[in-house]
C-alpha positions in Angstrom: -0.1 0.2 0.2 1.3 3.5 -0.9 2.0 6.0 1.8 -0.8 8.2 0.5 -3.1 5.3 0.7 -2.2 4.7 4.1 -2.7 8.0 5.3 -6.6 7.8 4.1 -7.1 4.8 6.1 -8.6 5.0 9.7 -7.8 2.6 12.4 -10.2 0.1 14.0 -9.6 1.8 17.5 -11.3 5.0 16.0 -14.3 2.8 14.6 -14.8 1.4 18.0 -14.7 4.8 19.8 -17.3 6.2 17.6 -19.5 3.0 18.1 -19.1 3.3 21.9 -21.0 6.7 21.6 -24.1 5.1 20.2 -23.9 2.3 23.0 -23.7 4.9 25.7 -27.1 6.1 24.5 -28.5 2.6 24.3 -28.7 2.5 20.5 -27.6 -0.4 18.3 -24.6 -0.5 16.3 -25.6 -2.8 13.4 -27.6 -0.4 11.3 -24.8 2.2 11.5 -22.2 -0.1 10.4 -24.3 -1.5 7.7 -25.3 2.1 6.3 -21.4 2.7 6.1 -20.7 -0.6 4.2 -18.7 -2.0 7.0 -18.9 -5.4 8.8 -20.4 -5.8 12.1 -16.9 -6.7 13.6 -14.1 -4.1 12.4 -10.6 -5.4 12.9 -8.9 -3.8 10.0 -8.1 -0.2 8.9 -11.0 1.2 7.1 -11.2 3.9 4.4 -11.8 7.4 5.2 -14.7 7.2 2.7 -16.3 4.3 4.9 -15.5 6.2 8.1 -17.2 9.3 6.9 -20.4 7.3 5.7 -20.3 5.9 9.3 -20.0 9.3 10.8 -22.9 10.6 8.9 -25.1 7.6 10.0 -23.9 7.8 13.4 -25.1 11.6 13.6 -28.5 10.6 12.0 -29.1 7.8 14.4 -28.1 10.2 17.5 -29.7 13.4 15.9 -26.5 15.0 16.9 -23.4 15.8 14.7 -21.2 15.7 17.9 -22.4 12.3 19.0 -23.9 13.2 22.3 -20.5 14.5 23.5 -21.6 18.2 24.4 -23.7 19.6 26.9 -26.3 20.3 24.0 -26.7 18.3 20.9 -25.4 19.8 17.7 -28.3 19.1 15.4 -28.0 17.9 11.9 -27.3 20.6 9.5 -25.0 22.5 12.0 -21.8 21.6 10.2 -23.3 23.1 7.0 -24.4 26.2 8.8 -20.9 26.7 10.4 -19.3 26.4 7.0 -21.5 29.0 5.4 -20.9 31.2 8.3 -17.1 31.0 7.9 -16.7 31.5 4.0 -16.5 35.4 4.1 -14.6 36.0 7.2 -11.6 37.4 5.3 -8.8 35.8 7.4 -8.2 32.6 9.3 -8.1 34.3 12.6 -11.4 35.8 12.2 -12.7 32.5 10.8 -11.4 30.6 14.1 -12.8 33.2 16.3 -16.0 32.7 14.7 -16.2 29.2 14.4 -15.4 29.0 18.3 -18.3 31.5 19.1 -20.5 29.4 16.8 -19.7 26.0 18.3 -20.1 27.5 21.8 -23.5 28.4 21.1 -24.4 25.1 19.9 -22.7 22.8 22.2 -22.5 25.2 25.3 -19.9 23.1 26.7 -17.0 22.6 25.9 -16.1 26.0 25.0 -13.1 27.0 22.8 -10.7 29.8 23.2 -8.1 31.4 20.9 -4.9 32.3 22.6 -2.1 33.8 20.7 1.4 34.5 22.3 5.1 33.8 21.5 4.4 33.2 18.1 2.0 30.4 18.9 -1.8 30.2 18.3 -3.4 27.9 20.7 -7.2 26.8 21.0 -7.8 25.6 24.4 -11.2 23.8 25.4 -12.6 24.6 28.7 -14.9 21.7 30.2 -17.7 22.7 32.8 -17.0 19.4 34.5 -14.2 16.5 34.2 -12.6 15.4 31.3 -14.3 14.2 28.3 -13.4 11.2 26.4 -10.4 11.4 23.8 -13.1 10.8 21.3 -14.7 13.9 22.2 -11.8 16.0 21.9 -10.5 14.4 18.8 -14.0 15.0 17.1 -14.0 18.7 18.0 -10.2 19.0 16.6 -11.1 17.0 13.3 -14.0 19.3 12.7 -12.4 22.5 13.6 -8.9 21.8 12.1 -10.6 20.4 8.8 -12.7 23.3 8.4 -9.8 25.8 8.9 -7.5 23.9 6.6 -10.0 24.1 3.7 -10.8 27.8 4.3 -7.1 28.6 3.5 -6.8 26.0 0.8 -3.6 24.0 2.6 -3.0 22.0 5.4 -2.1 23.8 8.8 0.4 21.8 10.5 -0.1 21.4 14.2 2.7 22.0 16.7 0.9 20.0 19.5 -2.3 18.2 20.7 -3.0 17.8 24.3 -5.9 16.1 26.0 -7.2 16.5 29.4 -8.3 13.1 29.7 -6.4 9.7 30.3 -4.7 7.7 27.4 -7.3 5.8 25.3 -6.7 2.3 24.3 -5.5 3.1 20.9 -2.9 5.6 22.0 -0.3 4.9 19.4 -3.2 5.6 16.6 -3.7 9.2 18.2 0.1 10.1 17.7 0.1 8.9 14.2 -3.1 10.4 13.2 -2.4 14.0 14.2 1.3 14.1 13.0 2.4 16.1 16.1 3.3 15.5 19.7 0.5 14.2 21.5 0.2 14.2 25.2 -2.6 13.0 27.3 -3.4 13.7 31.1 -2.7 17.5 30.6 -4.5 20.3 32.5 -6.3 21.4 29.6 -7.0 19.9 26.0 -5.5 22.0 23.2 -4.2 22.2 19.8 -1.4 24.7 18.7 0.0 25.8 15.6 2.3 28.8 14.2 0.5 32.0 14.8 1.7 33.2 11.1 -0.9 31.3 9.8 -3.7 33.2 11.5 -3.2 36.0 8.8 -3.9 33.7 5.7 -6.6 34.9 3.5 -9.9 33.3 3.0 -11.4 33.4 -0.5 -13.8 30.5 -1.0 -16.8 30.8 -3.4 -20.2 29.1 -3.1 -19.4 26.6 -5.7 -16.3 25.7 -3.8 -18.2 25.1 -0.7 -20.8 22.8 -2.1 -17.8 20.7 -3.5 -16.3 20.8 0.1 -19.6 19.7 1.7 -20.1 16.8 -0.6 -16.5 15.2 0.2 -17.1 15.9 3.8 -16.7 14.3 6.5 -14.0 12.1 4.7 -11.9 15.1 3.7 -11.6 16.3 7.2 -10.3 12.8 8.4 -7.5 13.0 6.1 -6.5 16.6 7.3 -8.0 18.1 4.0 -5.6 19.1 1.5 -5.5 21.4 -1.4 -5.1 18.6 -3.9 -4.9 21.1 -7.1 -2.2 23.4 -5.5 1.5 23.8 -6.2 2.0 22.8 -2.5 0.5 19.6 -2.8 2.7 18.9 -6.1 5.9 19.7 -4.3 5.0 17.5 -1.2 4.2 14.7 -3.5 7.3 15.0 -5.4 9.3 15.2 -2.0 7.3 12.3 -0.5 8.2 9.9 -3.5 11.9 10.1 -2.4 14.0 9.8 1.1 14.9 13.2 2.1 18.6 12.6 1.5 17.7 12.4 -2.2 15.7 15.3 -2.4 16.5 17.5 -5.5 17.2 21.3 -4.6 14.8 24.3 -5.5 16.0 25.0 -9.0 15.9 21.1 -9.9 12.2 21.2 -8.3 11.3 24.3 -10.3 12.6 22.8 -13.8 10.9 19.5 -13.1 7.5 21.6 -12.7 8.3 23.3 -15.8 8.6 26.7 -13.8 11.2 29.3 -13.2 12.4 29.3 -9.6 10.8 32.7 -9.0 7.5 31.6 -10.5 7.5 28.5 -8.0 8.7 30.7 -5.2 5.7 33.2 -6.0 3.4 30.2 -6.2 4.2 28.8 -2.8 3.8 32.1 -1.3 0.4 32.6 -2.6 -0.6 29.3 -0.9 1.0 30.3 2.4 4.2 28.3 2.3 7.7 28.3 1.1 10.3 25.4 0.1 11.6 25.3 3.6 8.1 24.9 5.4 7.1 22.2 2.9 10.3 20.3 3.4 10.3 20.9 7.3 6.7 19.6 7.4 7.4 16.2 5.8 10.8 15.8 7.8 8.9 16.7 11.0 6.1 14.2 10.3 8.8 11.3 9.4 10.8 12.3 12.3 7.9 11.8 14.7 6.6 8.6 13.2 10.3 7.1 13.2 10.7 8.2 17.0 7.3 6.8 18.0 7.3 3.7 16.1 10.7 2.4 15.4 13.8 1.7 17.7 16.2 3.4 15.3 19.1 5.6 16.8 18.8 9.4 16.5 21.7 9.6 14.6 20.4 7.1 12.0 17.1 8.9 11.8 19.0 12.1 11.2 20.8 10.7 8.4 17.5 9.1 6.7 16.0 12.7 7.0 18.9 14.3 5.2 20.4 16.0 8.0 24.4 16.2 7.6 25.0 16.0 11.3 22.8 14.6 14.1 23.1 18.0 15.9 21.3 19.8 13.1 18.4 17.3 13.4 18.4 18.0 17.4 18.0 21.6 16.8 15.4 21.3 14.0 13.5 18.9 16.2 13.5 21.2 19.4 12.2 23.9 16.9 9.4 21.8 15.9 8.3 20.3 19.1 10.1 22.3 21.8 11.8 18.8 22.8 15.0 17.2 22.0 14.5 13.7 20.2 15.7 11.7 23.0 13.3 13.7 25.5 10.4 13.2 23.1 11.1 9.4 22.8 11.5 8.9 26.6 8.1 10.6 26.9 6.4 8.4 24.4 8.2 5.2 26.2 6.9 6.5 29.7 3.3 7.0 28.5 3.2 3.4 27.0 1.1 0.9 28.7 3.2 -1.3 30.8 
């Protein structure tokens, strides 16, 4: 299976978490699974499209697009209304603030708050009572982050994802899903990303919105990408090669039949640069290697195209705020004994 295909698959543990929301309400799971075209016992990863069908069937069965996880139900149609309310906000920051107000009115609890400091934009979720389930927080982040990515026409890389609740059974899947450091049993649930993204412009037509909604929620589950954009083309070319074999910027521009200045301008139009595209891929692969393998840090650094392990250490600390060794020890310390 190709890397792109793997990234479009949803783990069985996520299916089980969704079904547990039904069981808590005393509702049967079989009709929802049948509507999604899934077996009654899901033991293998499922496609994002199949999980999306299950998501819609679950919302219909519960009459709640937030699956009974908020203080009030999010009635069917709320997601569409939210998207319409955000299309003309002008910038990502205005869209995010409006989205949080909208969701607070719908759900009442939890309530999201945007905090910007030290170059980092954090969305913090406040609970009126005790911690919710990991599935509840994850669902909120999927909806919010997915819409924001679509609005600006590109993926917004997350710097961290914190959960207030204890680790779920499928904790490794959570770390792989978000492509960012994930911590549990934290004081608050939050996501964070570079604050510079808040200034990104929003310009989505009614036609584009209809296309987006037709593909939702499957497009949210794979952290929606602007597949027609130059950023996606560059990412695809780089993903096809190990970082040590990546071409330089001028060679990439020639392969895309553009001048370097044109490629630089097109990347800037989509809110990216050559360095940020490469860093995003390296960061994702570094986190995956440190989380799922026992390879040495020096070996990982070499695989990622760093001439010296010290350069990898500096880059990883910039990405996550931690050294590779400290990150790996934290992950190992959280693993079930």
